[in-house]
C-alpha positions in Angstrom: -38.6 -61.9 15.4 -35.6 -64.3 15.7 -32.6 -63.0 16.8 -30.1 -62.3 13.6 -27.5 -64.6 13.5 -24.2 -63.8 14.3 -21.8 -63.0 11.0 -19.3 -65.5 10.5 -15.7 -64.3 11.2 -13.3 -63.7 8.1 -11.0 -66.2 7.7 -7.5 -65.4 6.5 -5.1 -67.8 4.3 -1.4 -68.2 7.1 0.3 -68.7 4.1 -0.7 -65.5 2.4 -0.8 -63.7 5.6 3.1 -64.8 6.8 4.4 -63.4 3.2 2.4 -60.3 3.6 4.1 -59.4 6.8 7.8 -60.1 5.4 6.9 -58.3 2.4 5.5 -55.2 4.0 8.0 -55.3 6.5 11.0 -55.4 3.3 9.2 -51.7 2.0 9.6 -50.4 5.5 13.0 -51.4 5.5 13.7 -49.9 2.3 12.1 -46.8 3.2 14.4 -46.5 6.2 17.8 -47.3 4.4 18.4 -43.5 3.4 17.1 -41.4 6.6 20.0 -39.5 8.4 20.0 -38.6 12.0 17.9 -35.5 11.2 15.3 -37.4 9.6 15.1 -40.0 12.4 14.7 -37.6 14.9 11.9 -35.8 13.2 8.3 -35.6 14.7 5.1 -38.2 13.5 1.8 -37.6 14.0 1.7 -40.2 16.9 2.2 -37.8 19.9 5.8 -37.2 21.3 7.2 -40.3 18.9 10.3 -39.3 16.8 11.0 -41.1 13.5 13.3 -43.3 15.5 10.9 -44.4 17.8 8.2 -45.1 15.0 10.9 -47.5 13.4 11.6 -48.9 16.5 7.7 -49.7 16.9 7.3 -51.4 13.2 10.3 -53.6 14.0 9.0 -54.4 17.3 5.8 -55.5 15.6 7.7 -58.1 14.4 10.1 -59.4 16.4 7.2 -59.8 19.0 6.1 -63.0 16.5 9.8 -64.2 17.2 9.8 -63.3 21.0 6.4 -64.8 21.7 6.9 -68.0 19.8 10.3 -68.9 22.3 8.4 -68.3 25.1 6.0 -71.7 26.7 2.4 -71.8 25.0 -0.5 -70.2 27.3 -3.1 -72.3 28.1 -5.8 -72.6 25.6 -8.8 -71.5 28.1 -10.1 -68.3 26.1 -8.5 -67.6 22.8 -8.5 -64.4 21.8 -9.5 -63.5 18.2 -8.6 -60.7 15.5 -11.9 -58.8 16.3 -10.8 -59.5 20.2 -7.4 -57.8 19.2 -8.7 -55.1 17.7 -11.2 -54.1 20.8 -8.8 -54.9 23.1 -5.3 -53.2 22.1 -5.8 -49.7 22.8 -6.2 -50.4 26.2 -2.1 -51.8 26.1 -0.9 -48.5 24.6 1.1 -47.2 27.6 3.2 -50.4 27.9 3.7 -50.7 24.5 4.8 -47.0 24.2 7.7 -47.9 27.0 9.0 -50.6 25.2 9.0 -48.8 21.6 10.9 -46.0 23.5 13.6 -48.1 25.3 14.3 -50.2 22.1 14.5 -46.9 20.0 17.2 -45.8 22.3 19.4 -49.3 22.2 19.3 -50.3 19.1 19.9 -48.7 15.6 16.8 -48.7 13.4 18.6 -50.1 10.6 20.3 -52.9 12.4 16.5 -53.5 14.0 14.7 -53.5 10.6 17.5 -56.2 9.7 17.0 -58.1 12.5 13.6 -58.4 12.2 13.6 -59.7 8.6 15.8 -62.3 9.2 14.5 -63.5 12.6 10.9 -63.8 11.3 12.2 -65.2 8.1 13.7 -68.0 10.2 11.1 -68.7 13.0 8.0 -68.0 11.6 7.9 -69.4 8.5 7.8 -72.7 10.3 6.0 -72.6 13.1 2.2 -74.2 13.2 -0.6 -72.0 12.1 -2.3 -73.0 15.1 0.5 -72.1 17.8 -0.5 -70.6 20.5 1.0 -67.3 21.8 0.9 -65.4 25.4 -0.1 -61.8 23.3 -0.6 -58.6 25.3 -4.2 -59.1 24.5 -4.6 -62.8 26.1 -3.8 -66.4 24.1 -3.8 -65.9 20.1 -3.5 -68.5 17.3 -0.2 -67.7 15.4 -2.3 -67.1 12.2 -4.2 -64.6 13.8 -1.1 -62.7 15.4 0.3 -62.8 12.2 -3.5 -60.8 10.8 -2.5 -58.4 13.5 1.1 -57.8 12.3 -0.5 -57.1 8.7 -2.5 -54.2 10.3 0.3 -52.8 12.7 2.6 -52.8 9.5 0.1 -50.9 7.1 -1.1 -48.5 9.7 2.4 -47.7 10.6 4.3 -47.8 7.0 1.6 -44.7 6.4 2.9 -43.1 9.5 6.5 -43.3 8.3 5.7 -42.0 5.0 3.7 -38.7 6.6 6.4 -38.1 8.7 9.4 -38.5 6.2 7.9 -37.6 2.9 9.2 -41.2 1.9 6.8 -43.3 -0.4 6.1 -46.9 1.6 4.8 -48.8 -1.0 1.8 -51.1 0.8 2.2 -54.8 0.0 -1.3 -55.6 -1.6 -2.1 -58.6 0.6 -1.1 -56.7 3.7 -3.2 -53.7 2.8 -6.2 -56.1 1.7 -6.2 -57.8 5.6 -5.8 -54.4 7.2 -8.7 -53.3 5.2 -11.0 -56.0 6.3 -10.1 -56.3 9.8 -10.6 -52.5 10.1 -13.7 -53.0 8.5 -14.7 -55.7 10.4 -13.8 -53.7 13.8 -16.3 -51.2 12.8 -19.2 -53.7 11.8 -18.3 -55.2 15.3 -18.4 -51.7 17.1 -21.3 -50.5 15.5 -23.5 -53.4 15.0 -26.6 -53.4 12.3 -27.6 -53.3 8.6 -28.5 -49.7 7.9 -25.6 -48.9 6.3 -23.5 -50.4 3.8 -19.9 -49.7 4.1 -18.0 -50.2 0.4 -13.8 -50.2 0.5 -13.6 -51.5 -3.0 -11.5 -54.1 -3.8 -10.9 -55.3 -0.6 -14.1 -55.0 2.2 -18.1 -54.6 2.2 -19.6 -54.6 5.6 -23.2 -53.6 7.1 -23.4 -51.7 10.3 -25.2 -49.0 12.7 -28.4 -50.1 13.9 -31.6 -49.2 12.0 -33.7 -50.8 9.4 -31.8 -53.3 7.5 -31.3 -53.3 3.9 -31.7 -56.8 1.9 -32.6 -55.9 -1.5 -31.6 -53.4 -4.5 -29.8 -49.9 -3.9 -28.9 -49.7 -0.2 -30.2 -46.3 1.1 -27.3 -45.6 3.1 -23.9 -46.3 1.5 -20.1 -45.1 2.5 -17.6 -45.6 0.0 -13.9 -44.4 0.1 -10.6 -46.3 -1.1 -8.2 -48.1 1.3 -5.6 -46.2 2.6 -8.4 -43.5 3.5 -10.2 -46.1 5.5 -7.6 -47.1 7.4 -6.4 -43.3 8.4 -10.1 -42.6 9.1 -10.2 -46.1 11.5 -7.2 -45.1 13.5 -8.0 -41.4 13.9 -5.4 -40.3 11.3 -8.1 -38.6 9.5 -11.3 -37.4 10.7 -14.6 -37.6 8.9 -14.8 -34.3 8.1 -11.5 -33.9 6.7 -12.0 -37.4 4.2 -15.4 -35.9 3.3 -13.9 -32.4 2.2 -10.7 -33.9 0.4 -13.1 -36.0 -2.0 -11.7 -39.9 -1.2 -15.1 -40.2 0.7 -18.2 -40.2 -0.6 -21.7 -40.9 2.0 -25.2 -41.0 0.9 -28.2 -41.3 3.3 -29.9 -40.1 6.6 -27.5 -42.8 8.3 -24.5 -42.6 6.5 -22.4 -40.5 8.8 -20.5 -43.0 10.7 -18.3 -40.1 12.6 -19.7 -41.1 16.0 -18.3 -44.7 15.5 -15.0 -44.0 14.5 -12.0 -44.5 15.4 -12.1 -48.0 15.8 -8.5 -48.7 16.6 -6.2 -46.0 18.7 
């Protein structure tokens, strides 16, 4: 039997992605506006990070776009895709944490987010989508790097809401993008066709090695909502917790995905 062809990489509309990054950052800034010193020094679910450091990281996720655009483009040798970023970013967590702490100590959260919003609108909106950036994980196209910014903003906006109790609404396009990136990351980590993961209304992927489903009702189906999937995929929520709380359903002998989670550290 010939090998199954590899799935085509998902594409994202650059204009919609830029708009989504700006919209999600605006939601973060609004949520952070009313936080006092006590709230900013409160803990988060991200190890020893405080809310102040979490907000600094959210601002850094966007200002990194401007900073990278201001640097020379790297050589176009091996260009990292969105999937490549998802597989590699956890290996850079140490330097990212150090830069986050330094930024939080140096700049007030309100100023940082306002500056990030203004600079992004000024610089990123006019840069060509195929401009190469020297990202931490390697050379990336601007349009792909902006997709990763949607993931960062959506994931950490949820962390901010959890830490402060202040709702941080998800921009629909940003949430859709983050959901699809993390679903594709699972399919890349656990390739196969024996399980169908459904995250309505944004994504459906097949994953996990085993008998491939071709027609009718799949024998192994996992279904959940986008926020629950994002928490599962990033280790904020365990498989058992999601099953117990109700947003996750899994049917079939191969439908337990816990061995393949999280997909993004």
